[in-house]
C-alpha positions in Angstrom: -29.1 -5.2 18.5 -25.3 -5.1 17.7 -23.7 -8.3 16.9 -21.7 -10.0 19.5 -17.9 -10.1 18.7 -16.0 -13.1 20.3 -13.0 -11.7 22.0 -9.8 -13.5 21.3 -9.0 -14.1 25.0 -12.5 -16.3 25.3 -11.3 -18.4 22.5 -8.0 -19.2 24.1 -9.8 -19.6 27.5 -11.9 -22.3 25.7 -9.4 -23.7 23.6 -7.3 -24.6 26.8 -8.5 -26.8 29.7 -8.4 -25.5 33.3 -5.5 -27.9 33.9 -3.5 -27.7 30.7 -1.9 -24.6 29.1 -1.6 -26.0 25.9 1.7 -26.0 23.9 -0.3 -26.6 20.7 -2.2 -23.4 21.1 0.8 -21.6 21.8 2.4 -23.2 18.4 -0.9 -22.0 16.6 -0.7 -18.4 18.0 2.9 -18.4 16.9 2.2 -19.4 13.5 -0.7 -16.8 13.2 2.1 -14.2 14.0 0.5 -13.3 17.5 3.9 -13.6 19.1 2.9 -11.6 22.4 0.1 -14.2 23.0 2.3 -17.3 21.8 5.1 -16.2 24.3 2.7 -15.9 27.2 1.2 -19.4 26.6 4.5 -21.1 26.4 5.8 -19.7 29.4 2.5 -20.5 31.3 3.2 -24.0 29.8 6.8 -24.2 31.1 6.0 -22.9 34.3 2.9 -25.2 35.2 4.7 -28.3 33.5 8.2 -28.1 34.6 8.9 -31.7 34.0 7.3 -32.1 30.4 9.9 -32.9 27.9 8.3 -30.1 25.8 9.6 -27.5 28.3 12.9 -26.8 26.4 11.3 -26.4 23.1 8.5 -24.1 24.8 11.0 -21.9 26.2 12.9 -21.8 22.8 9.6 -20.8 21.1 9.0 -18.0 23.8 12.3 -16.4 23.3 11.7 -16.5 19.6 8.3 -15.0 20.0 9.5 -12.1 22.4 12.4 -11.4 19.9 9.9 -11.3 16.9 7.7 -9.0 18.8 10.6 -6.5 19.6 11.2 -7.5 23.2 14.9 -8.5 23.1 15.5 -7.8 26.7 13.0 -10.3 27.6 13.9 -12.8 24.8 17.5 -12.7 26.2 16.3 -13.5 29.5 14.3 -16.3 28.2 17.6 -17.7 26.3 19.8 -17.3 29.5 17.2 -19.4 31.4 16.9 -22.3 28.9 20.7 -22.4 28.6 21.1 -22.6 32.3 18.5 -24.8 33.4 18.4 -27.3 30.3 21.8 -27.3 29.3 21.8 -30.9 27.9 18.7 -29.9 25.7 18.7 -29.9 21.9 17.7 -26.3 22.2 20.6 -25.1 24.7 23.1 -24.4 21.8 20.6 -22.3 19.9 19.6 -20.5 22.9 23.1 -19.8 23.8 23.6 -18.6 20.3 20.6 -16.5 20.5 21.8 -14.6 23.4 25.3 -13.9 21.9 23.5 -12.6 18.8 21.6 -10.2 21.1 24.9 -9.2 23.0 27.0 -8.6 19.7 24.3 -6.6 18.2 24.4 -4.5 21.2 28.4 -4.1 20.6 29.3 -6.5 23.3 32.1 -8.3 21.4 34.9 -9.1 24.1 35.3 -12.4 24.6 32.2 -13.7 22.4 34.6 -15.3 19.7 36.0 -17.9 22.1 32.3 -18.9 23.0 31.2 -18.8 19.6 34.0 -21.3 18.5 33.0 -23.8 21.3 29.6 -24.1 20.4 28.5 -27.5 18.7 25.4 -29.1 17.7 23.6 -26.4 15.9 20.8 -26.9 13.2 22.0 -26.1 9.5 20.5 -22.3 9.5 21.9 -21.5 12.8 25.4 -23.0 12.2 25.9 -20.2 9.3 24.5 -17.6 12.0 27.1 -18.9 14.3 29.9 -18.4 11.4 28.6 -15.0 10.5 28.5 -13.7 14.2 32.0 -15.1 14.7 33.5 -13.5 11.7 31.8 -10.3 12.7 33.3 -10.6 16.2 36.6 -11.3 15.0 36.4 -8.0 12.5 35.5 -6.1 15.3 38.5 -7.3 17.2 40.7 -6.4 14.2 41.3 -10.1 13.3 40.0 -9.5 9.9 42.1 -12.0 7.9 41.2 -14.5 10.7 37.4 -14.0 10.1 37.8 -14.5 6.4 39.5 -17.8 7.1 36.9 -18.9 9.6 34.3 -18.5 6.8 36.3 -20.0 3.9 37.0 -23.1 6.0 33.6 -23.7 7.1 32.1 -27.0 5.8 28.6 -28.4 5.8 25.9 -26.5 7.7 24.7 -25.1 4.4 27.9 -23.2 4.0 29.5 -25.4 1.2 28.9 -24.7 -2.4 28.9 -21.0 -2.4 27.1 -20.6 1.2 30.2 -19.2 2.6 30.5 -16.3 0.0 27.1 -15.1 1.2 28.4 -14.7 4.7 31.8 -13.4 3.4 29.7 -10.8 1.5 27.6 -9.8 4.5 30.7 -9.4 6.8 32.4 -7.4 4.1 29.4 -5.2 3.8 28.9 -4.8 7.7 32.6 -3.7 7.7 32.0 -1.1 4.8 34.0 -3.0 2.2 31.7 -2.9 -0.8 34.0 -4.1 -3.3 34.8 -7.2 -1.4 31.0 -7.9 -0.6 30.0 -7.3 -4.5 33.0 -10.1 -5.5 31.6 -12.3 -2.9 28.0 -12.2 -3.9 28.9 -12.6 -7.5 30.5 -15.8 -6.6 27.6 -16.9 -4.5 25.4 -16.6 -7.7 27.1 -19.7 -9.3 25.3 -22.0 -6.7 21.8 -22.5 -8.1 20.1 -22.5 -4.4 21.6 -19.5 -3.3 20.8 -17.4 -6.4 17.8 -15.6 -4.9 19.8 -14.5 -1.6 22.8 -13.5 -3.7 20.6 -11.5 -6.3 18.9 -9.6 -3.6 22.0 -8.4 -2.0 23.3 -7.4 -5.5 20.2 -5.4 -6.2 20.5 -3.8 -2.6 24.3 -2.9 -3.5 23.1 -1.4 -7.1 20.3 0.4 -5.7 22.3 2.4 -2.6 25.0 3.2 -5.2 22.5 5.1 -7.4 22.3 2.6 -10.4 18.5 2.2 -10.4 18.4 0.5 -13.8 20.6 -2.6 -12.7 18.8 -2.8 -9.5 15.3 -2.9 -11.1 16.7 -5.8 -13.4 17.9 -7.7 -10.4 14.8 -7.2 -8.3 12.7 -8.4 -11.1 14.6 -11.5 -11.8 13.3 -12.7 -8.4 9.8 -12.5 -6.4 8.7 -12.8 -3.1 8.0 -16.4 -3.6 11.9 -16.8 -4.4 12.8 -16.2 -0.5 12.5 -18.9 2.4 12.6 -16.3 4.9 10.3 -13.5 5.8 13.3 -11.2 6.5 14.4 -11.7 2.8 10.8 -11.3 1.5 10.6 -7.7 3.6 13.9 -6.6 2.2 13.2 -7.5 -1.3 9.8 -6.0 -1.4 11.2 -2.7 0.4 14.1 -2.2 -2.1 12.2 -3.1 -5.1 9.6 -0.5 -4.1 12.3 2.3 -3.5 14.0 1.5 -6.9 10.5 1.7 -8.8 10.2 5.1 -7.2 13.6 6.2 -8.1 12.9 5.3 -11.9 9.9 7.3 -12.0 7.2 4.4 -12.0 5.0 6.0 -9.6 2.0 4.2 -9.8 3.8 0.9 -9.6 5.8 1.9 -7.0 2.9 3.1 -5.0 1.3 -0.3 -5.2 4.8 -2.1 -4.5 5.1 0.2 -1.3 2.0 -1.0 0.0 2.9 -4.6 -0.5 6.2 -3.9 1.3 4.5 -2.4 4.4 2.4 -5.5 4.6 5.4 -7.9 4.4 7.3 -5.7 6.8 4.5 -6.8 9.3 6.2 -10.3 9.1 9.6 -9.5 10.7 11.1 -8.6 14.1 10.5 -5.1 15.4 13.7 -3.6 14.8 13.7 -4.4 11.0 10.1 -3.4 10.7 10.9 -0.1 12.1 13.8 0.4 9.6 11.9 -0.8 6.6 8.9 1.3 7.5 11.1 4.5 8.3 12.3 4.2 4.6 9.1 3.2 2.9 6.5 5.6 4.4 8.0 8.9 3.1 8.5 7.1 -0.2 4.9 6.4 -0.3 4.2 10.0 0.3 6.5 11.1 -2.8 4.9 8.3 -4.9 1.3 9.7 -4.4 2.2 13.3 -4.8 3.9 12.5 -8.0 0.8 10.4 -9.3 -1.4 13.5 -8.6 -3.6 11.8 -5.8 -4.0 15.1 -3.4 -6.5 13.3 -1.4 -4.4 9.9 -0.5 -1.5 12.5 0.2 -3.5 14.5 3.1 -4.6 11.1 4.4 -1.1 9.8 4.6 0.8 12.7 6.0 -0.2 12.0 9.7 1.5 8.4 9.4 5.0 9.9 8.1 7.9 10.6 10.3 7.3 14.1 11.2 11.2 15.4 11.0 11.9 13.5 7.8 13.2 15.7 5.0 10.8 14.4 2.4 7.9 14.9 4.9 8.7 18.4 5.2 8.7 18.7 1.6 5.4 16.9 1.2 3.7 18.7 3.8 4.5 22.1 1.9 3.2 20.4 -1.4 0.0 19.0 0.2 -1.0 22.5 1.4 0.0 24.4 -1.6 -1.9 21.9 -4.0 -5.1 22.0 -1.7 -5.3 25.7 -2.1 -4.4 26.4 1.5 -1.8 29.0 1.0 -1.6 30.0 4.9 -1.0 26.4 5.8 1.6 26.1 3.1 3.6 29.2 4.1 3.6 27.9 7.5 4.8 24.7 6.5 7.5 26.1 4.0 8.7 28.3 7.0 9.3 25.6 9.3 10.8 23.2 6.4 13.3 25.9 5.6 14.3 26.3 9.2 14.8 22.5 9.6 16.4 21.6 6.5 19.4 24.2 6.6 21.5 23.4 3.5 21.4 19.6 3.8 19.5 19.2 0.7 19.7 21.7 -1.7 16.8 20.4 -4.4 14.4 20.1 -1.8 15.2 23.5 -0.2 14.9 25.2 -3.5 11.4 23.7 -4.0 10.4 24.7 -0.3 11.5 28.3 -0.9 9.6 28.5 -4.2 6.2 27.2 -2.8 6.8 29.4 0.2 7.1 32.5 -2.1 4.2 31.7 -4.2 2.0 31.1 -1.2 3.1 34.4 0.4 2.4 36.0 -2.7 -1.1 34.6 -2.9 -1.7 35.8 0.5 -0.2 39.6 -0.3 2.2 39.1 2.5 5.5 40.6 1.3 7.3 40.3 4.8 6.6 36.6 4.8 7.8 36.3 1.3 11.0 38.2 1.3 12.9 35.3 3.5 12.3 33.0 0.4 13.7 35.3 -2.3 17.2 35.3 -0.9 18.3 33.0 -3.9 17.3 32.9 -7.7 15.0 30.0 -8.5 17.3 28.6 -11.2 16.0 25.4 -13.4 12.5 26.8 -13.2 10.6 28.2 -16.0 11.0 31.9 -16.7 7.3 32.7 -16.5 7.7 31.8 -12.6 10.1 34.3 -12.2 8.1 37.1 -13.8 5.0 35.6 -11.8 6.8 36.3 -8.5 8.0 39.6 -9.6 4.5 41.1 -10.4 3.1 39.4 -7.4 5.8 40.6 -5.1 5.0 44.2 -6.0 1.4 43.7 -5.7 2.0 42.4 -2.2 4.0 45.3 -1.3 1.4 47.9 -2.4 -1.7 45.8 -1.7 -3.7 47.6 -4.4 -5.2 46.1 -7.3 -5.0 49.7 -9.2 -1.2 49.3 -8.6 -0.8 45.7 -9.9 -2.4 47.1 -13.1 0.2 49.8 -13.1 3.0 47.1 -12.8 1.7 45.1 -15.5 1.4 48.4 -17.7 4.7 49.2 -17.1 5.9 45.5 -18.2 3.7 46.0 -21.4 5.2 49.3 -22.1 8.8 47.8 -22.6 7.2 46.2 -25.8 7.9 42.4 -24.8 7.3 39.9 -27.6 3.4 39.3 -28.2 3.5 36.1 -26.2 4.9 37.8 -23.3 2.5 40.8 -23.9 -0.6 38.5 -24.0 0.7 36.7 -20.6 0.9 40.0 -19.0 -2.5 40.8 -20.0 -3.8 37.6 -19.0 -1.8 37.2 -15.7 -4.5 38.9 -13.5 -7.3 36.9 -14.8 -5.2 34.0 -13.7 -4.2 35.7 -10.6 -8.0 35.9 -9.7 -8.6 32.3 -10.5 -5.9 31.2 -8.3 -7.4 33.2 -5.5 -10.6 31.8 -5.8 -12.2 35.2 -7.0 -14.6 33.5 -9.8 -16.7 36.5 -10.5 -13.6 38.9 -10.6 -11.8 36.4 -13.1 -14.9 36.0 -15.2 -15.1 39.8 -15.6 -11.2 39.8 -16.5 -11.5 37.0 -19.0 -14.4 38.6 -21.0 -12.6 41.8 -21.3 -9.4 39.8 -22.4 -11.5 38.0 -25.0 -12.8 41.0 -26.5 -9.6 42.8 -26.5 -7.6 39.2 -27.9 -10.0 37.3 -29.6 -7.3 35.5 -31.6 -5.2 35.0 -28.6 -4.1 31.5 -27.7 -5.0 32.3 -24.2 -8.5 32.5 -24.8 -9.5 28.7 -24.7 -7.1 28.2 -21.6 -8.3 31.0 -19.7 -12.1 30.1 -20.4 -11.2 26.2 -19.8 -9.5 27.2 -16.4 -12.4 29.4 -15.4 -14.8 26.8 -16.3 -12.7 24.0 -14.2 -12.5 26.3 -11.3 -16.2 26.8 -11.4 -17.0 23.4 -11.6 -15.6 22.7 -8.0 -16.7 25.6 -6.3 -19.3 27.7 -8.2 -23.0 27.4 -7.9 -24.5 24.6 -10.6 -26.3 27.6 -12.4 -23.0 29.4 -13.0 -21.4 26.1 -14.4 -24.1 25.8 -17.1 -23.8 29.5 -17.9 -20.2 29.4 -18.2 -20.3 26.4 -20.3 -22.6 27.9 -22.8 -20.3 31.0 -22.9 -17.4 29.0 -23.8 -18.9 26.6 -26.3 -18.8 29.2 -29.4 -15.0 29.2 -28.7 -14.2 25.7 -27.9 -12.2 23.6 -30.5 -14.0 20.3 -31.6 -11.7 18.3 -29.5 -12.6 20.2 -26.2 -16.3 20.1 -26.9 -17.1 16.5 -25.3 -15.1 17.8 -22.3 -17.4 21.2 -22.1 -20.6 19.2 -22.7 -19.4 17.0 -19.9 -19.1 19.9 -17.5 -22.6 21.1 -18.6 -23.8 17.8 -17.8 -21.8 18.0 -14.3 -23.7 21.3 -13.3 -27.0 19.6 -14.3 -26.1 16.7 -12.0 -25.2 18.9 -9.1 -28.5 20.7 -9.4 -30.0 17.3 -8.9 -31.1 17.0 -12.5 -29.6 13.5 -12.9 -31.7 12.3 -15.8 -31.1 15.4 -17.6 -27.3 15.1 -16.8 -27.8 11.5 -18.4 -29.3 12.7 -21.6 -26.9 15.7 -22.1 -24.1 13.1 -22.0 -26.0 11.1 -24.4 -26.2 13.9 -26.9 -22.6 14.9 -26.5 -21.8 11.4 -27.3 -23.9 11.4 -30.1 -22.2 14.6 -31.6 -18.7 13.5 -30.7 -16.2 12.8 -33.6 -13.9 11.3 -31.1 -14.7 7.5 -30.8 -12.4 7.0 -28.1 -14.3 9.3 -25.7 -17.8 7.7 -26.5 -17.7 4.6 -24.3 -16.6 6.8 -21.3 -19.4 9.3 -21.9 -21.8 6.4 -22.1 -20.5 4.9 -18.7 -21.0 8.4 -17.0 -24.5 8.5 -18.3 -25.1 4.9 -17.0 -24.1 6.1 -13.4 -26.2 9.4 -13.8 -28.9 7.0 -14.8 -28.5 4.7 -11.9 -28.6 7.4 -9.5 -31.6 8.9 -11.1 -33.2 5.5 -9.9 -33.7 3.6 -13.4 -31.7 0.8 -12.6 -33.0 -1.2 -15.7 -31.9 1.7 -18.0 -28.4 2.0 -16.2 -27.7 -2.0 -16.5 -28.2 -1.6 -20.2 -26.3 1.4 -20.3 -23.4 -0.2 -18.5 -23.5 -3.5 -20.8 -23.2 -1.4 -23.9 -20.4 0.6 -22.3 -18.7 -2.8 -21.6 -19.3 -3.9 -25.1 -17.8 -1.1 -26.5 -14.5 -1.4 -24.5 -14.9 0.7 -21.5 -13.3 -0.9 -18.5 -15.5 -1.4 -15.5 -14.2 -0.4 -12.0 -14.5 -3.4 -9.5 -17.4 -2.0 -7.6 -19.3 -1.1 -11.0 -18.8 -4.7 -12.4 -20.0 -6.2 -9.4 -23.0 -4.1 -9.1 -23.9 -4.8 -12.8 -23.6 -8.8 -12.3 -25.8 -8.5 -9.3 -28.8 -6.9 -11.3 -28.5 -9.2 -14.1 -31.2 -11.8 -14.6 -29.3 -15.5 -13.3 -29.7 -16.9 -16.9 -27.6 -13.8 -18.1 -25.0 -13.4 -15.5 -22.6 -16.3 -16.8 -22.9 -14.6 -20.3 -21.6 -11.3 -18.8 -19.0 -13.3 -16.9 -17.8 -14.8 -20.2 -17.3 -11.4 -21.7 -15.5 -10.4 -18.7 -13.4 -13.5 -18.8 -10.8 -12.1 -21.7 -9.9 -9.1 -19.4 -8.8 -11.8 -16.6 -5.3 -11.3 -18.3 -5.3 -7.6 -18.2 -3.2 -5.7 -16.0 -3.8 -3.6 -13.0 -7.6 -2.4 -12.1 -9.1 -3.7 -15.4 -8.2 -7.2 -14.4 -9.0 -6.9 -11.0 -12.4 -5.5 -11.8 -12.7 -8.7 -14.3 -11.8 -11.1 -11.4 -14.2 -9.8 -8.8 -17.1 -9.6 -11.0 -16.5 -13.3 -12.4 -15.7 -14.5 -9.1 -19.0 -13.2 -7.8 -21.1 -14.6 -10.5 -19.6 -17.9 -10.4 -19.5 -18.3 -6.6 -23.2 -17.2 -6.4 -24.0 -20.0 -8.7 -21.7 -22.5 -7.1 -20.0 -23.0 -10.2 -16.9 -24.4 -8.6 -15.0 -25.7 -11.9 -15.7 -22.7 -13.6 -14.5 -20.2 -10.6 -11.3 -22.2 -10.4 -10.5 -22.1 -14.0 -11.3 -18.3 -14.0 -8.8 -17.6 -11.0 -6.0 -19.7 -12.5 -6.1 -17.4 -15.7 -6.1 -14.4 -13.6 -3.6 -15.5 -11.6 -1.3 -16.8 -14.3 -1.3 -13.4 -15.9 -0.1 -11.3 -12.8 3.1 -9.5 -12.8 5.4 -9.0 -9.8 4.0 -5.3 -9.6 0.4 -6.1 -9.6 -1.2 -5.1 -6.5 -1.0 -7.9 -3.9 -4.5 -7.5 -2.1 -6.0 -8.0 -5.7 -3.9 -11.4 -6.1 -4.9 -12.7 -2.7 -8.5 -12.1 -3.2 -8.4 -14.3 -6.3 -6.2 -17.0 -4.6 -9.0 -16.8 -1.6 -11.6 -17.6 -4.6 -9.2 -20.1 -5.7 -9.0 -21.9 -2.5 -12.9 -21.7 -2.3 -13.2 -23.6 -5.5 -10.7 -26.1 -4.5 -12.4 -26.7 -1.1 -15.7 -27.4 -3.0 -14.3 -29.6 -5.4 -12.8 -31.7 -2.6 -9.0 -30.6 -3.1 -8.5 -30.0 0.6 -4.9 -30.1 0.7 -4.5 -27.7 -2.6 -7.0 -25.6 -1.1 -5.2 -25.2 2.3 -1.9 -24.5 0.8 -3.4 -21.5 -1.1 -5.3 -19.8 1.3 -2.9 -20.2 4.3 -0.3 -18.1 2.0 -3.0 -15.7 0.7 -4.5 -14.9 4.3 -1.7 -12.5 5.5 -2.7 -10.1 2.8 -6.4 -10.0 3.1 -8.0 -7.6 5.5 -11.4 -6.7 6.4 -14.4 -8.7 5.0 -12.1 -10.6 2.6 -10.1 -11.8 5.7 -13.1 -13.0 7.3 -13.9 -14.9 4.1 -10.5 -16.2 4.0 -10.7 -17.4 7.6 -13.8 -19.3 6.9 -12.1 -21.0 3.9 -9.0 -22.0 6.0 -11.1 -23.2 8.9 -13.2 -25.6 6.6 -10.1 -26.7 5.2 -8.2 -27.2 8.2 -11.3 -29.3 9.8 -11.3 -31.6 7.1 -7.8 -32.2 7.3 -8.4 -33.1 11.0 -6.6 -29.9 12.7 -9.7 -29.2 14.7 -8.2 -26.9 17.2 -6.8 -24.8 14.5 -10.1 -24.8 12.6 -11.9 -24.0 15.5 -9.4 -21.0 16.4 -10.0 -19.5 12.7 -13.7 -19.9 12.7 -14.2 -18.2 16.1 -11.9 -15.4 15.0 -14.4 -14.4 12.1 -16.6 -13.1 15.0 -13.8 -10.7 16.1 -13.5 -9.0 12.7 -17.0 -8.5 12.0 -18.5 -5.1 11.5 -21.6 -4.5 13.5 -24.9 -4.3 11.6 -23.4 -5.2 8.4 -25.7 -7.6 6.7 -23.2 -9.4 4.7 -20.6 -9.8 7.6 -23.4 -11.1 9.7 -24.3 -13.7 7.3 -20.7 -14.7 7.1 -20.4 -15.1 10.8 -23.4 -17.0 11.1 -21.9 -19.7 8.5 -18.6 -19.5 10.7 -20.2 -20.2 13.8 -22.3 -23.1 12.5 -19.0 -24.7 11.4 -17.3 -23.8 14.8 -20.2 -25.5 16.5 -19.9 -28.6 14.5 -16.0 -28.7 15.1 -16.4 -28.0 18.7 -18.8 -30.7 19.2 -16.2 -33.1 17.6 -13.5 -31.8 19.9 -15.8 -32.3 23.0 -15.7 -28.7 23.9 -19.2 -28.7 25.3 -18.6 -25.4 27.7 -18.4 -23.5 23.9 -21.5 -24.4 22.7 -24.1 -22.4 24.7 -21.9 -19.4 23.8 -21.9 -20.3 20.1 -25.7 -20.8 20.5 -26.0 -17.4 22.2 -24.2 -15.8 19.5 -26.3 -17.5 16.9 -29.4 -16.2 18.6 -27.9 -12.5 18.4 -27.4 -12.8 14.8 -30.9 -14.0 14.3 -32.2 -11.0 16.2 -30.0 -8.6 14.2 -31.3 -10.2 10.9 -35.3 -10.2 12.1 -37.3 -7.5 10.7 
């Protein structure tokens, strides 16, 4: 039996009585970012209760919700209705300003300056927008000097003390005057409260001007928490990610791009689309340069198909996967679409296309890519292409040999000669011809036993075989390589030998081989890793007790445990030993990246399972205090969720709510379910019962069917929701919750 999911529509139906479309529910939906549903609720409220004093505010929020969801046409109609039907309401001036903003964004500026000058009674932030729109309109009408005077004369409304300089810079930048914008932003820096906004604008200017180092310094001087608006948070996250990528910090850039894409979900659709269009291809470049081919293949379908970086990445992804036919096709398409717009990318595409055609022995396909020299690339690539081109034209192994012999007759230097003799063996490897490559490498080794190519050739053969050959072949090749292998490479060869055994299903023997290789290794830096790999093989062989012992020893020797492995370990320790392991993991809470995250998850699991709330809160404080801006936000959000759980159980309800409310947008999957339960419990304690009920019922929507962990959490959420529903008097909901609890019991029953 599958767990019954509770649809959002049902939650809303029971949260709103038959006689009252609830303004409060609309506000809750709006705060959760469910803008389309929020707008529908506000509009229904306004229609069914036209005399209610809250109607102008409901219409204003409906317009804002439509605007945030990207439907500016519908937002415009709502703003106009509010201005016309409720002209004396406090919201009328703001609605009129929003209408004008949409018109000006659509380049309808005629006569708008006069209207903007007449608007009065705006809140502080809106007054700043009015001044900006007025200045922008005046600039569009050719009245630039008047626009600057409007800004400089603005008083109050947040524009004094440097605020006017931000607007002045924005207007100058909008008009393309970067020098004036730079001067204005630098003056705005003198006002303490405006430093984050001014710093962000200066960072964006530096990045777009190619001054990456300056931009990074500016981005790092602030963080997402420095900004009040979601728009500025999203722009900062995206700009920082692109600057990291431009500086060559590929792994950190990849993490920051993920954070920026999450942040972009919280802004209106037009800005979200702009940021995503810049970030998605950038994510592809960071994945490519970080060497994660699998992630690149998964990412490509999500990228803009005609973007120049996407075209280039598509060629690289196919080439690196060994799919030369797909790489050739992608290169042909990219060359046709790129034209001469980007010479660097075009040259790379041509080179990869030529190499792919050569690997396919397709000279006709190769020819169009050879129209220009590949300057800037290593000489051996030119020679490789030359020999492969001849082979492709003649399509004969004997003639390939003749071409190589002709090269050797020119009496090239010894390294070139050795390269020529080894080239066929390497080509066989590239083509996946393991047996042919093995034969050629044996012949080359016999003729050139002292050649520096012997070890690389044999190592390449073994590496190629390890991914495609039968396990027996891997074991045989590893044994053949051992007499030649330098001491420094011996552990790696022994590991491949163990890998062959592992693929044969001989997992216990593989573990024993790794332990023997570890004992013989002279490199103490490799020993913890080999011990760790032996532990994994031992675990898969079914000997969990021995695996736990080996993992503990590997950790004691300093090998970092991945998050899943660390959690696996602590869950299999006796209850009395788990806290001790947690204490040994505690120093790693301050470590950066994956090591710190692994320690955090393991320690949190131990303390939460043992209900050691004081220790849990302290451990999460240590982890969060050590985080840098570039650390992956999902890990930080999980830590904050555990921190909120500790605070909640220590009766620090206000602190718990503040922490979980800010962390929840960055959680997904099961972690988001946990976060909703924590926030729902906190809201219930704070007396915000309607919001608590919505959170707790929403857990069921996210649950994975037949997942034991999810089912247990949904049961906890539903029990809490039942208590809240009783307090609210929502008796119609109780039978539904009881039915869901019964379904859960049936799922869990043997």
